[in-house]
C-alpha positions in Angstrom: -79.8 34.4 -85.6 -78.3 32.3 -88.3 -78.4 28.5 -88.6 -74.7 28.4 -88.1 -75.0 30.1 -84.7 -77.7 27.8 -83.5 -76.3 24.3 -84.4 -72.9 22.6 -84.3 -70.9 22.4 -87.5 -71.6 18.7 -87.8 -75.3 19.4 -88.5 -74.9 22.2 -91.0 -74.3 20.0 -94.0 -77.7 18.3 -93.4 -79.4 21.7 -93.5 -77.5 22.8 -96.7 -78.0 19.5 -98.5 -81.7 19.0 -97.7 -82.9 22.6 -97.5 -86.0 21.4 -95.7 -87.6 22.5 -92.5 -86.6 20.4 -89.4 -87.8 20.6 -85.9 -85.3 21.6 -83.3 -85.6 18.2 -81.7 -84.3 16.6 -84.9 -81.1 18.6 -84.7 -80.8 17.9 -81.0 -81.2 14.2 -81.6 -78.6 14.2 -84.4 -76.2 16.1 -82.2 -76.5 13.6 -79.4 -76.0 10.7 -81.8 -73.0 12.4 -83.4 -71.4 12.8 -80.0 -72.3 9.2 -79.2 -74.3 10.1 -76.2 -77.4 8.2 -75.0 -80.6 9.6 -76.3 -83.2 10.8 -73.8 -86.6 9.1 -73.9 -88.3 11.8 -76.0 -85.6 11.4 -78.7 -86.2 7.6 -78.9 -89.7 8.0 -80.3 -88.6 7.0 -83.7 -86.8 3.8 -82.6 -89.9 1.7 -81.9 -91.1 1.8 -85.6 -87.7 0.6 -86.8 -87.4 -2.0 -84.1 -90.9 -3.3 -84.8 -90.1 -3.7 -88.5 -86.8 -5.4 -87.7 -88.5 -7.8 -85.2 -91.4 -8.5 -87.7 -88.7 -9.5 -90.3 -86.4 -11.4 -87.9 -86.4 -14.6 -90.0 -85.0 -12.9 -93.2 -83.6 -9.7 -91.8 -84.4 -6.1 -92.9 -82.4 -4.3 -95.5 -81.5 -0.7 -95.1 -83.7 0.4 -98.0 -86.7 -1.2 -96.3 -85.9 0.6 -93.0 -85.7 3.9 -94.8 -89.2 3.4 -96.0 -90.4 3.1 -92.3 -89.2 6.6 -91.6 -89.7 8.4 -95.0 -89.3 11.9 -93.6 -85.7 11.2 -92.3 -82.6 11.4 -94.5 -80.4 8.4 -95.1 -77.9 9.7 -92.6 -80.5 10.2 -89.9 -81.7 6.6 -90.3 -78.1 5.3 -90.2 -77.4 7.2 -87.0 -80.6 5.9 -85.3 -79.6 2.4 -86.3 -76.1 3.0 -85.0 -77.6 4.1 -81.6 -79.8 1.0 -81.5 -76.8 -1.2 -82.3 -74.8 0.5 -79.6 -77.7 -0.2 -77.2 -77.6 -3.9 -78.3 -81.2 -3.7 -79.5 -80.3 -4.8 -83.0 -77.3 -6.3 -84.9 -76.3 -6.2 -88.6 -75.0 -9.0 -90.8 -73.0 -7.8 -93.8 -71.6 -4.5 -94.8 -73.0 -3.7 -98.3 -76.4 -2.8 -99.5 -77.2 -6.5 -99.1 -76.6 -6.2 -95.3 -79.5 -7.3 -93.1 -80.6 -6.0 -89.7 -81.9 -8.4 -87.1 -83.1 -8.1 -83.5 -80.2 -8.6 -81.1 -79.6 -12.3 -80.3 -80.7 -11.7 -76.7 -84.2 -10.7 -77.9 
């Protein structure tokens, strides 16, 4: 079976671009995020590391490049999608739009 038969078209560019081995759960997680569906608990395992870093740096905020270092094995797009899910879940907020943007714990935290 070919990759194109196993995964939605939205995930194929990641496979072609990176040409690295990914676990099936990585693709399932990305598919759920792309469809803007809530992630099941097993797929949220990567969020605590990002949230901890953001909370630890709540006074000055966390820049995206710092957050990428927390999850080195994930691509830029994967980290962005996880952050988007966390933002939708009101766990975090972002101030700014450029590379100087900073991520903070949600005001309710």
